[in-house]
N, C-alpha and C positions, 0 to 999 in steps of 0.2 A: 504493500499500499504506500509506504513512504517513498519508494522508488517511483511509483506512478505519479504521486503528488509532485515530487521534485522535477520529474520530466515535464509535467504540464506547466509548473511554475517556471522553469528555465526557458521553456518555449514561449511562454507569455512575456517573459523579460526580453527575449530576443526580438519578439514581435513589436513590443512597445518601443524598444531602442531604435527601431527603424522609423518611428513616427517623427517627422521633422518639426511638428508643432512643439514638442517637448524642448527642443533646442532653442526655439523662439522664446519660449517661456523662461528658460534659463538666462538668456540674453536680456529679457525684460527685467528679471530680478536683479541682475548686475546693474542694469540701468537705474533701477529704483535706488540701489545703494549709492550709486554715483550722484543722483539727484539729492539724496540725503546730505551729501557732503556740501553741495551748493547751498541747499537750504540752511545747513548748520552754519556756514560761513556768513550768511545773511542775517542770522540771529546773533544775539549778544550773549556770550557765555553759555550757549545751549548746543554746541556742536555735538557733544557726547550724546545728549538726551535724544537729539533728532536722529542721529545715526543709529542708535540702539532701536528706537521706535520704528524707524522705516525698515531696518533690516529684519526685525522680528515680524513686523506686519507683512513684509513680503513673503517671508517663509510660510506664515499661517494662511494668508490669502491665496497666494499663487500655488502653494502646495495643495490646498483643499480644492481649488478650481482644477488642478491637474488630476486630482483623485477623482473628482466627478467625471471629467472628460474621459479618463481611462475606464472607470467603472461602468459607464453607460455604453461604451463602444466595444470593449474587448470581449465581453460575453455575447452581445448581440451580433457582432461580426461573424461569429461562428455559425449563427443561424442564417444570417444574410448570405453568406458565401456557401452555404449548405454543407460545410465541412462537418457540421454537428451529426449529419446522417452517417458519416464514416466512423465518427468517434462513438456513437451510441451502440454501434454493432460490435465494438471491441470490448474485451474484458475490463472495462473501466466503469465503475459506478458514476451516476451522474453527480452525486455529491462530491466525489473525488475531482470531477471536472470543475465544479464550482469553486471548491476550496483550493484547488491548484491554480485556478485562474487568479484568485485573491492573493495567494502566496506570491505569484509572479508580480502582481501589482505592488505588494509589499517590498519586494526587491527593488523595483523601479522607483517607488516613492522614497524609499530610504536612501538611495543613491542621489536623488534630487534634493532631498532635504539636506543631505550632507554637503552637497555642492553649494546649495543656497547658503548654508551656515558657513562654509569655508569662504565664500565670497564676502559675507558680512564681516567675519572675523579678520580677514586680510584688510579690508577697508578701515575697520576700527583700529587695527594695529598701525596702519599707515598714518591715521589721523593722531596716533598717540593716545588713544582712549584706553584706559586700563580695563582689562578683561576680568570679570568676576565670576563667581559661581552662580550668581543670579542669571547671567546670560546662558550658562549651560542648562540650568533648570528650565528656562524659558524655552530653549531649543527642544529639550526632551518633551516638554508639554506640547509644543507645536507639532512635533513628530506624531505624538499619540493622537492629536486632533486629526491630523491628515489621514491616519490609518482608519480612524473611526468614520471619517467622511467617506473613505473608499468603500467601507462595508455598506453604508447607506446607499451608495450608487449601485453597488453589486446587487443589493437586495431589490431594488426598483428595476434593474436591468433583467432580473429573472423572469419578470412577466410583462414588461412594458417596452415601448419603443424608446430609442435614444432620446428623442425630443421630450417626451413626457417624463422619462426617467430623470433627465437633466433638470426639468423644472421642479419635480418632486424633491430631488436631492438638494438643489439650491434653496428650495423653501425650508427644508428642515435644517439646513446649515444656518440660514438667516435666523430662524426661530430658536435654534439651539444656542446661538451666540447671545440672545437677549432674553433667556428664560427668567432670570431674576426680575427684570423690568416688566415682562408680561405677567409674571405671578403677582407682582406688587400692584399692577394696574388691575388685574382681575379681582384681587381681594377687595378693592374699593368700588367695584361695580354695584349699582343699586339692585339690579335684577339677580335673584338667586340663581336662576338657571344659567346665567352667564358665568357666574363664579364656578358653578358645577362643571359645565362644559369645558371652560378654560382649564380648570384644575385637572380634569381627566385627560385633556389633550396634552398638557405639559408633562404628564406622567409617562406618556409614550414617546417623548422626544428626548434624544440624548442631550445631556447638559454640557454642551460644547463650551459654555462660558467657563467651565472648570479649567479649561486649558489656556485661557487668555484672561488672567485675573490681575495683570499689571494695571494699576489705577483704580482697582476695586478694593472692596473690604473682604477679608477672610476672617470669619469668627470675630467680627467687630474690629479688626485691626487692618489699617490700610496697608496694602501690598504693592510695591513698586519695583520694577526691574532696575531702577536707578537708585534704590536705597534698600530698605528692609523688604526682603522678598519671602516667599514661602520656603518651608523646610523640604528636605528630601522626603520626609514622611508624607507631606502633602502630595508631592509629585507621585510617589508610589500609589497612594489612594486614588488620585485622579487617573493614573494608568490603569489601575484595577477597574474603575468605572468604565473607561474606554474599552478594556478587554471584555467586560461583561456584555457591552452593547455589540461589540464585534462578533462575539460568539453567538448571541441571540439573532442578530441580523443574518448571519451566515447560515444558521440552522433554519430559519424561515425561507431564506433564498433556496437552500437545497431542497426543502420540502416542496416549495412551489415548482422549482425547475424539474423535480422528479415527476410531477403530475402533468408537465406539458407534453402535448402530443406533437411529435415532429413528423408524423407519417403523412 
């Protein structure tokens, strides 16, 4: 089984590596970091803050968008090109195919996040900005967020078209980023049914805000990547939350994909 999963994952990695859009995204992230240098020079004594914020925002945003792009196309492309017909006739379980595809995406996204981070760290070093453990923690959290978003995209891709899958995944990404604000707004609604529906909806949406907490409060304490940040214990807890959602979404995707009729 592990051999089959590795073969599918490696093939997915090679397939994704040939997508030229990924190289364009990488250049765009580097461009964002260069723009941060310009904006930092235009500000007064805020070069380090602007550089960190722009670099981490680029990893999170463009990493998540890449995860959505890969997630909605890599699984659907097998159906569109009809290669799925040859795959289902082989001694490969459909759940192995879905999980293998996701593992291939994990390899691609991990490489991209590493490259995004290397570009940010290189520019920070060139600017003479001190590197702290807070940056490392923020990068790990961004990586966890990207992998969670990839699982969301794969889940929708298991039963929908790339266009609709992309819309749904983007919607969950946007909602997951602002769940505390939505929960606070729902709690102040006058109608009880709005509070009930909102609370139920937020319970089935991954809390992606846990991965981007710089500038927010954690347990009543302000957390900032420019100062006092979260502990490694928080990073581990957030990673566990992401792992739970990844496992749940992949299980649902496998069940749905198993029931699809390709004949």
